[in-house]
C-alpha positions in Angstrom: 78.5 7.9 15.6 77.0 4.7 16.5 79.3 1.8 16.0 78.1 -0.8 13.5 78.9 -3.5 16.0 75.9 -2.4 18.0 73.7 -4.0 15.2 74.7 -7.6 15.3 72.2 -8.4 12.6 73.6 -5.8 10.2 76.6 -6.5 8.0 78.4 -4.3 5.5 80.5 -5.2 2.5 82.8 -2.7 0.8 82.7 -3.2 -3.0 84.6 -0.2 -4.3 87.3 2.3 -3.1 86.0 5.3 -5.0 82.3 4.8 -4.3 81.0 3.4 -1.1 78.6 0.6 -1.8 77.4 -1.4 1.2 75.1 -4.4 1.1 73.2 -4.5 4.3 71.5 -7.5 5.7 69.1 -7.2 8.6 66.2 -8.8 10.3 62.8 -7.1 9.8 60.4 -6.9 12.7 58.5 -9.9 11.3 61.6 -12.0 11.6 62.3 -12.2 7.9 65.9 -11.5 6.6 66.0 -8.4 4.4 68.7 -6.9 2.2 69.3 -3.4 0.9 72.0 -1.7 -1.1 73.4 1.6 0.3 75.6 3.9 -1.8 77.9 6.7 -0.5 80.0 9.1 -2.5 83.3 8.5 -0.6 84.7 7.6 2.7 85.1 11.3 3.4 81.3 12.0 3.3 80.0 13.9 6.3 77.4 11.2 6.7 79.2 8.1 7.7 78.2 4.7 6.5 77.3 3.8 10.0 74.8 6.6 10.3 73.3 5.8 7.0 72.9 2.2 8.0 71.2 3.2 11.2 68.9 5.6 9.4 68.0 3.0 6.9 67.3 0.5 9.6 65.1 2.9 11.6 63.2 3.9 8.5 62.6 0.3 7.6 61.4 -0.4 11.1 58.9 2.5 11.0 57.6 1.5 7.6 57.1 -2.1 8.7 55.4 -1.0 11.9 53.0 1.2 9.8 52.4 -1.7 7.5 51.8 -4.0 10.4 49.3 -1.6 11.9 47.5 -1.2 8.7 47.3 -4.9 8.2 45.9 -5.4 11.7 43.3 -2.7 11.1 42.3 -4.3 7.8 42.0 -7.7 9.4 39.8 -6.2 12.2 37.7 -4.4 9.6 37.2 -7.5 7.5 36.3 -9.4 10.6 33.6 -6.9 11.6 32.3 -6.8 8.0 32.2 -10.6 7.9 30.3 -10.7 11.3 27.8 -8.1 10.1 27.3 -9.9 6.8 26.7 -13.2 8.7 24.2 -11.4 11.0 22.4 -9.8 8.0 22.4 -13.2 6.2 20.8 -14.9 9.2 18.2 -12.1 9.5 17.5 -12.3 5.8 17.2 -16.1 6.0 14.7 -15.8 8.9 12.7 -13.1 7.0 12.6 -15.1 3.8 11.7 -18.3 5.7 8.9 -16.7 7.6 7.6 -15.0 4.5 7.8 -18.2 2.5 5.8 -20.2 5.1 3.5 -17.3 5.9 -0.1 -18.7 5.5 -2.7 -17.0 7.7 -6.3 -16.6 6.7 -8.5 -13.8 8.1 -10.6 -15.7 10.7 -14.2 -15.3 11.8 -15.7 -16.5 15.0 -19.3 -16.5 13.6 -19.8 -19.3 11.1 -22.2 -17.2 9.0 -19.4 -14.6 8.7 -17.0 -17.5 7.8 -19.4 -18.6 5.1 -19.4 -15.1 3.7 -15.7 -14.2 4.0 -13.7 -17.2 5.2 -11.0 -18.8 3.1 -11.2 -22.3 1.6 -7.5 -22.2 0.7 -7.8 -20.9 -2.9 -5.4 -18.0 -2.2 -2.6 -20.4 -1.8 -0.3 -21.4 -4.6 0.3 -24.8 -6.0 3.3 -26.0 -4.0 4.1 -22.5 -2.8 4.0 -20.9 -6.2 2.7 -17.3 -6.5 -0.9 -18.6 -6.0 -4.4 -18.2 -7.3 -5.2 -15.3 -5.1 -5.2 -11.8 -6.4 -3.1 -9.4 -4.2 -5.6 -7.3 -2.2 -4.1 -4.0 -3.4 -4.3 -5.1 -7.0 -7.9 -6.2 -6.5 -8.7 -2.7 -5.1 -6.9 -0.9 -7.9 -8.3 -2.8 -10.9 -11.8 -1.3 -11.0 -10.3 2.2 -10.6 -7.7 1.8 -13.3 -9.8 -0.2 -15.7 -13.3 1.1 -15.0 -14.1 1.3 -18.7 -14.2 -2.5 -18.7 -17.0 -2.5 -16.1 -20.6 -2.7 -17.4 -21.4 0.8 -16.3 -17.9 2.2 -17.0 -17.8 3.9 -13.6 -15.1 4.0 -11.0 -15.6 4.4 -7.3 -18.0 1.5 -6.6 -15.7 -1.5 -6.6 -17.3 -4.4 -8.3 -20.9 -3.4 -7.6 -21.7 -3.1 -11.4 -21.1 -6.8 -11.7 -23.7 -7.6 -9.0 -21.2 -8.4 -6.3 -22.9 -7.7 -2.9 -21.4 -5.3 -0.4 -23.0 -5.2 3.1 -24.3 -2.1 4.7 -21.4 0.0 6.2 -18.9 -1.5 3.7 -17.0 0.8 1.3 -16.9 -1.0 -2.1 -13.7 0.8 -3.0 -11.7 -1.0 -0.2 -13.9 -3.6 1.5 -14.4 -7.1 0.1 -17.8 -8.1 -1.3 -19.6 -11.1 0.1 -18.0 -14.3 -1.3 -14.5 -13.0 -1.3 -12.0 -14.2 1.3 -8.5 -13.0 2.3 -5.4 -14.9 3.3 -1.9 -13.7 3.9 0.4 -16.0 1.8 4.1 -15.6 1.4 3.8 -12.1 3.0 1.2 -10.9 0.5 -2.5 -10.3 1.4 -4.5 -12.1 -1.3 -8.2 -12.4 -2.1 -10.2 -15.1 -3.9 -13.7 -16.6 -4.1 -15.3 -18.7 -1.4 -18.6 -20.6 -1.2 -20.6 -17.5 -0.5 -19.8 -16.0 -3.8 -22.1 -18.4 -5.7 -24.5 -19.1 -2.8 -25.5 -15.7 -1.3 -28.4 -13.8 -2.7 -30.2 -10.4 -2.2 -33.9 -9.8 -1.9 -35.8 -6.4 -1.7 -39.4 -5.8 -1.2 -39.6 -2.8 -3.4 -37.3 -0.4 -5.4 -35.3 1.7 -2.9 -35.9 -0.8 0.0 -33.0 -2.2 1.9 -31.7 -5.5 0.6 -31.9 -8.7 2.7 -28.9 -10.9 2.5 -29.8 -14.6 2.3 -27.0 -17.2 2.8 -27.3 -20.5 1.0 -29.6 -19.2 -1.8 -28.4 -18.9 -5.4 -26.4 -15.7 -6.0 -29.1 -14.1 -8.1 -27.3 -10.8 -8.8 -23.7 -11.9 -9.2 -22.4 -11.9 -12.8 -19.5 -14.3 -12.7 -19.1 -14.3 -16.4 -18.9 -10.5 -16.4 -16.2 -10.6 -13.7 -14.2 -13.1 -15.7 -14.6 -10.9 -18.8 -13.5 -7.8 -16.8 -10.3 -9.6 -15.5 -9.6 -10.9 -19.1 -9.9 -7.4 -20.6 -7.9 -5.8 -17.8 -5.0 -8.3 -18.0 -4.8 -7.7 -21.8 -4.8 -3.9 -21.3 -1.4 -2.3 -21.9 -1.7 -0.4 -18.6 -1.6 -3.7 -16.6 2.0 -3.0 -15.7 3.9 -1.9 -12.5 4.3 1.7 -13.8 0.6 2.2 -13.9 -0.7 -0.1 -11.1 1.7 0.9 -8.4 0.8 4.6 -8.5 -2.9 3.7 -8.4 -2.3 1.4 -5.5 -0.5 4.2 -3.6 -3.4 6.5 -4.4 -6.0 4.0 -3.2 -4.0 3.5 0.0 -4.0 7.2 0.7 -7.7 7.4 0.0 -8.4 4.5 2.3 -6.5 6.0 5.2 -8.3 9.3 4.7 -11.7 7.6 4.5 -11.3 5.1 7.3 -10.1 6.0 10.7 -9.6 2.7 12.6 -12.4 0.5 11.5 -13.4 -3.1 12.4 -11.7 -6.2 11.1 -8.4 -6.9 9.4 -7.0 -4.2 7.1 -4.0 -5.0 5.0 -1.1 -2.6 5.5 0.1 -0.3 2.7 2.9 -1.8 0.6 6.3 -1.5 2.2 9.6 -1.0 0.5 10.2 -4.8 0.0 6.7 -5.4 -1.2 6.9 -2.6 -3.7 10.1 -4.1 -5.1 8.4 -7.6 -5.3 5.4 -6.1 -7.0 7.5 -4.1 -9.3 9.8 -6.8 -10.6 7.8 -10.0 -9.9 4.3 -9.8 -8.6 2.5 -7.7 -11.2 4.2 -9.2 -14.2 3.6 -12.7 -12.9 0.0 -12.0 -12.0 -0.7 -10.7 -15.5 0.9 -13.8 -17.0 -1.1 -16.0 -14.8 -4.4 -14.3 -15.6 -3.7 -14.4 -19.3 -2.7 -18.0 -19.2 -5.6 -19.2 -17.1 -8.2 -17.1 -19.0 -6.6 -18.1 -22.3 -7.4 -21.7 -21.6 -11.1 -20.7 -21.1 -11.4 -18.5 -24.2 -13.6 -21.1 -25.9 -16.4 -20.2 -23.5 -18.7 -17.2 -24.1 -18.7 -15.6 -20.7 -21.0 -12.8 -21.9 -23.7 -15.4 -22.4 -23.8 -16.4 -18.7 -25.5 -13.4 -17.1 -26.3 -13.0 -13.3 -26.8 -16.1 -11.2 -25.4 -18.5 -13.8 -22.3 -20.4 -14.6 -21.0 -23.0 -17.1 -20.2 -25.5 -14.4 -18.2 -28.2 -16.0 -16.6 -26.9 -19.2 -14.0 -24.9 -17.2 -12.8 -28.0 -15.3 -12.4 -29.8 -18.7 -10.0 -27.2 -19.9 -8.1 -27.1 -16.6 -7.8 -30.9 -16.6 -6.2 -30.8 -20.0 -9.1 -31.6 -22.3 -8.5 -30.5 -25.9 -11.6 -28.3 -26.1 -10.9 -27.2 -29.7 -11.7 -30.8 -30.6 -14.8 -31.1 -28.4 -18.2 -31.8 -29.9 -20.2 -28.6 -30.3 -23.1 -30.1 -28.3 -21.0 -30.1 -25.1 -19.6 -26.5 -25.3 -22.5 -24.8 -23.6 -23.4 -26.0 -20.1 -24.7 -22.8 -18.6 -26.9 -23.3 -15.5 -28.2 -21.5 -12.5 -26.4 -21.5 -9.2 -28.2 -23.9 -6.9 -29.2 -23.5 -3.3 -27.0 -25.3 -0.7 -29.0 -25.5 2.5 -30.4 -28.6 4.2 -27.6 -30.9 3.0 -28.2 -33.6 5.6 -31.6 -34.3 4.1 -30.0 -34.6 0.7 -27.6 -37.3 1.7 -27.9 -40.2 -0.8 -29.9 -38.2 -3.3 -28.4 -37.7 -6.8 -27.0 -34.2 -6.8 -26.1 -31.5 -9.3 -28.7 -30.6 -11.9 -28.1 -33.8 -13.8 -27.8 -36.0 -10.7 -24.2 -37.0 -11.5 -23.1 -37.7 -7.9 -24.7 -39.0 -4.7 -22.1 -37.8 -2.2 -22.7 -34.5 -0.5 -19.0 -34.4 0.3 -17.9 -34.9 -3.3 -20.5 -32.3 -4.5 -19.0 -29.7 -2.1 -15.4 -30.5 -2.9 -16.0 -30.4 -6.7 -17.8 -27.1 -6.2 -14.8 -25.9 -4.1 -12.7 -26.2 -7.2 -14.3 -22.9 -8.3 -12.9 -21.3 -5.1 -9.4 -22.5 -5.9 -9.7 -25.3 -3.2 -7.7 -28.1 -4.9 -5.7 -31.0 -3.4 -2.6 -28.9 -2.9 -4.4 -25.8 -1.6 -7.5 -26.9 0.3 -8.0 -25.7 3.8 -9.6 -28.8 5.2 -10.7 -27.3 8.5 -12.3 -24.3 6.8 -14.2 -26.5 4.3 -15.4 -28.8 7.0 -16.6 -25.8 9.1 -18.7 -24.7 6.2 -19.9 -28.3 5.5 -21.0 -28.7 9.1 -23.0 -25.5 9.0 -24.7 -26.4 5.7 -25.4 -29.9 7.0 -28.4 -28.9 9.1 -28.1 -25.4 10.5 -28.3 -23.6 7.2 -32.0 -23.2 6.5 -34.0 -21.1 4.0 -36.0 -18.1 5.4 -39.7 -18.5 5.2 -41.9 -16.7 2.7 -43.3 -13.6 4.4 -46.3 -14.9 6.4 -48.3 -11.7 5.8 -48.3 -12.4 2.1 -49.7 -15.9 2.3 -53.4 -16.7 2.1 -53.6 -19.6 4.5 -57.0 -20.8 3.3 -56.0 -20.7 -0.3 -52.7 -22.5 0.5 -54.7 -25.2 2.3 -56.7 -25.8 -0.9 -53.4 -26.0 -2.8 -51.9 -28.8 -0.6 -53.9 -31.7 -2.1 -53.2 -30.4 -5.6 -49.5 -30.5 -4.8 -49.7 -34.0 -3.3 -51.5 -35.3 -6.3 -49.3 -33.7 -9.0 -45.9 -32.8 -7.5 -44.9 -34.7 -4.4 -44.0 -38.0 -6.1 -41.0 -36.2 -7.7 -40.3 -33.3 -5.2 -41.2 -34.9 -1.8 -42.7 -33.2 1.2 -42.5 -29.6 2.4 -40.0 -30.1 5.2 -36.9 -32.1 5.7 -36.2 -35.0 5.3 -38.7 -34.6 2.4 -39.2 -38.3 1.9 -39.8 -41.4 4.0 -38.6 -45.0 3.4 -41.1 -46.9 1.3 -43.2 -44.0 0.3 -42.4 -44.6 -3.4 -41.0 -41.1 -3.9 -38.8 -40.4 -6.9 -37.2 -37.6 -5.1 -33.4 -37.5 -5.7 -33.7 -39.7 -8.7 -33.0 -38.7 -12.3 -35.9 -38.2 -14.8 -34.9 -39.0 -18.4 -34.5 -36.1 -20.7 -37.2 -37.6 -23.0 -39.7 -37.4 -20.2 -39.0 -34.0 -18.7 -38.2 -32.3 -22.1 -36.1 -29.4 -20.8 -33.1 -27.8 -22.6 -30.5 -30.5 -22.8 -27.3 -28.4 -23.2 -26.3 -28.6 -19.5 -26.9 -32.4 -19.6 -24.8 -32.8 -22.8 -21.9 -30.7 -21.4 -21.2 -33.3 -18.8 -19.5 -36.2 -20.6 -18.4 -39.7 -19.7 -14.8 -38.7 -20.3 -15.1 -35.9 -17.6 -16.8 -38.3 -15.2 -13.8 -40.6 -15.6 -11.3 -37.8 -15.3 -12.9 -36.6 -12.1 -12.3 -40.0 -10.5 -8.6 -39.2 -10.5 -9.1 -36.0 -8.5 -7.7 -36.2 -4.9 -5.8 -39.3 -6.0 -3.7 -40.4 -3.1 -6.3 -39.2 -0.6 -7.3 -39.8 2.1 -4.0 -39.8 4.1 -5.5 -42.4 6.5 -5.4 -44.9 3.6 -7.9 -46.9 1.5 -8.4 -49.7 4.0 -9.0 -47.4 7.0 -11.7 -45.5 5.0 -13.4 -48.3 3.3 -16.5 -47.9 5.4 -16.6 -44.2 4.6 -16.5 -44.9 0.8 -19.2 -47.5 1.0 -21.7 -45.6 3.2 -21.2 -41.9 2.1 -24.4 -42.2 -0.1 -26.5 -44.2 2.4 -29.6 -42.3 3.6 -30.0 -44.3 6.9 -26.5 -44.0 8.2 -26.1 -42.9 11.8 -25.2 -39.2 11.7 -22.6 -39.4 14.4 -20.9 -42.3 12.6 -20.9 -40.4 9.4 -19.2 -37.4 11.0 -16.6 -39.6 12.7 -15.7 -41.2 9.4 -15.7 -37.9 7.5 -13.3 -36.4 10.0 -10.9 -39.3 9.4 -11.3 -39.6 5.6 -11.9 -36.2 4.3 -11.0 -35.2 1.6 -10.9 -38.4 -0.4 -10.5 -39.4 -4.0 -13.7 -38.9 -6.0 -15.5 -42.2 -6.5 -19.2 -41.4 -7.3 -19.3 -39.2 -10.4 -21.2 -40.7 -13.3 -22.8 -39.7 -16.6 -26.6 -39.5 -16.6 -29.2 -38.9 -19.3 -31.6 -36.6 -17.6 -32.2 -34.1 -14.7 -32.5 -34.8 -11.0 -35.8 -34.4 -9.0 -34.9 -32.0 -6.2 -36.6 -30.9 -2.9 -38.3 -27.6 -3.1 -37.1 -26.1 0.2 -36.8 -22.3 -0.1 -38.4 -22.5 -3.5 -39.4 -18.9 -3.6 -35.8 -17.8 -3.4 -34.6 -20.1 -6.2 -36.2 -18.1 -9.1 -35.9 -18.0 -12.0 -36.8 -21.6 -12.5 -35.6 -24.8 -14.3 -31.9 -25.7 -14.3 -31.0 -22.9 -16.8 -33.2 -20.1 -15.2 -35.3 -19.8 -18.3 -38.7 -19.4 -16.6 -39.3 -16.2 -14.6 -41.8 -17.3 -11.9 -43.8 -20.2 -10.5 -46.9 -18.9 -12.2 -45.1 -19.0 -15.5 -43.7 -22.5 -14.8 -47.3 -23.8 -14.6 -47.9 -22.5 -18.2 -46.9 -24.3 -21.4 -43.7 -23.2 -23.0 -45.4 -21.0 -25.7 -46.9 -18.9 -22.9 -43.6 -18.3 -21.1 -41.6 -15.1 -21.7 -39.2 -15.2 -24.6 -37.0 -12.4 -23.2 -36.8 -10.9 -19.8 -34.4 -9.3 -17.4 -32.7 -11.3 -14.6 -30.3 -10.2 -11.9 -32.8 -7.6 -10.4 -33.4 -8.3 -6.7 -36.9 -6.8 -6.2 -39.3 -9.5 -5.5 -42.7 -10.2 -7.1 -44.7 -11.9 -4.3 -47.8 -12.4 -6.4 -46.3 -14.5 -9.2 -43.4 -15.8 -7.0 -40.2 -14.7 -8.7 -38.1 -11.6 -9.2 -39.3 -8.6 -11.0 -38.1 -9.1 -14.6 -39.7 -6.3 -16.6 -39.9 -2.5 -16.5 -37.4 0.4 -16.5 -35.8 -0.6 -13.1 -35.3 -4.2 -14.1 -33.9 -3.2 -17.5 -31.5 -0.8 -15.8 -30.2 -3.2 -13.2 -30.7 -6.5 -14.9 -29.4 -8.5 -17.8 -31.4 -9.4 -20.9 -32.1 -13.1 -20.9 -33.0 -14.5 -24.4 -34.6 -18.0 -24.4 -33.7 -18.3 -28.1 -30.0 -18.6 -27.4 -28.4 -22.0 -27.2 -28.8 -23.5 -23.8 -31.5 -21.0 -22.7 -34.5 -22.9 -23.9 -37.7 -22.4 -21.9 -39.4 -25.7 -23.0 -40.1 -28.7 -20.8 -41.6 -29.5 -17.5 -45.0 -29.2 -19.1 -48.1 -31.4 -19.7 -50.4 -33.3 -17.4 -47.6 -34.7 -15.2 -46.3 -31.2 -14.5 -49.4 -29.2 -13.8 -49.5 -27.0 -16.9 -53.0 -28.3 -17.7 -54.5 -27.5 -14.3 -57.5 -25.1 -14.1 -56.5 -21.5 -13.4 -58.0 -21.7 -9.9 -56.1 -24.8 -9.2 -52.8 -23.2 -10.3 -53.5 -20.2 -8.1 -54.1 -22.5 -5.1 -51.0 -24.6 -5.9 -48.8 -21.4 -6.1 -50.1 -20.3 -2.7 -49.2 -23.6 -1.1 -45.7 -23.6 -2.7 -45.1 -20.2 -1.0 -45.0 -22.2 2.3 -42.0 -24.3 1.2 
């Protein structure tokens, strides 16, 4: 037996003679005093009280040791778990931060490629919201899933049925058409319009011939109203949901990988796990809501009435600026007009621009047009916009009419006819189109009573809108009002030194709009690249130059536009026949805003002799 005295920290207290009851006090391994009660049957038990005390103490020590070990293991485990959690949190924070600030456009070294596909910033969101841009994979999937909403009802050709232009070697199922840009924003590759969407046209010499792409000319085949209608119908379709779109996206990704091995240029990756979750729970529902909200604000407009090469320029900005269009006067609800050409902008400095001459600043004209590409004060990519502006300033030139199709002698006879009847309003054949003191009315506004053309576009632009536009880019330029005073005062001057203008623009661009105004007529424009600007008048209601020299009653009442085969004899695009009917859109001059009247009478050449008209047309081919 082990004497109890060997355990100085254990004490026993006998409480009964017949039954051994010992209260034992001892120190546990953690230094805390413990007590336990030990019972024995009698003093004659074979197991002495001392042995029981010892056993109890040993058992307690083992139990406490085990508990201590378990507690240490738990503390170590929790420490490792905490460390791993902190590391994962840091990694997640870095990932989320990088994704949140991700903002990388697809870049192009060639400025012409940049004009066709470069971003103006429209894919960005307002202050880092989800953004205007449509995710690339949704853009690819839409015409496949909702092809019945396309004009031809066919899948497999992207947006070709809406007149969007795909260059040779491009696959319309996966590649972007001209006029669509791509930018990776917040980890998502998004696409949106750029300047080339409205200002790139297609010309063919004959049916079946290869198309020639012309930058800077009106987009004669693009049906923007049709595209808006397609997006509207698709967003309202019950299948616009993750359970339908995500499988289609996966299918298109597999088809793209099978169809394209390698390839030039940037290609968005397939959706990863994180992206699929974002699209599933946030991206697709948010995109649908955004489309329905945006297009819902424009539902007062009849997009089916636009047709190829045309747009209602200023009614959409009214709605987006908060105008109560349900209370608008009926006369201002239709402002459909042709896309303009945009080349030779240096020569247009100081002219009154837009169809109605409502602004004399080339910079403000371009910035206001940029609204259609999503380039707004919070989203604009200044460097990208200035790169396009620099190219349009002087380098962008219209291609010449095919020389082998011009009768030079006949054109020479037409020149004095032009100078006597046309040059006072439209200037010379080449830039700068006018000279100081020549008495030219080029760039001025001719009152609607004098020109007599359809007034719908004129009436759609209101004094209230001109006033509202003056608040756009409020707070700009960052350099401040005083530093940019010279820029504001000289931006419409025609004789300003070019280098000084560029220097001021670099410092003060973009700036708050200051030059919009309401007018009461249409502007006299230069005629550079005239042959590519058909159909004619601001609303595209006259098919050809030959028809423009006839009085209104001799002009076609209905014809097809949007067909890109050229009529070199009458100077305009082919607008009749089976091919034009199949590929084109029926233009009805009897509809509101489509009137073919005006620009007629002695002042406009419609009373010239037939031979004089023919000679004049031949000379106009040289512009």
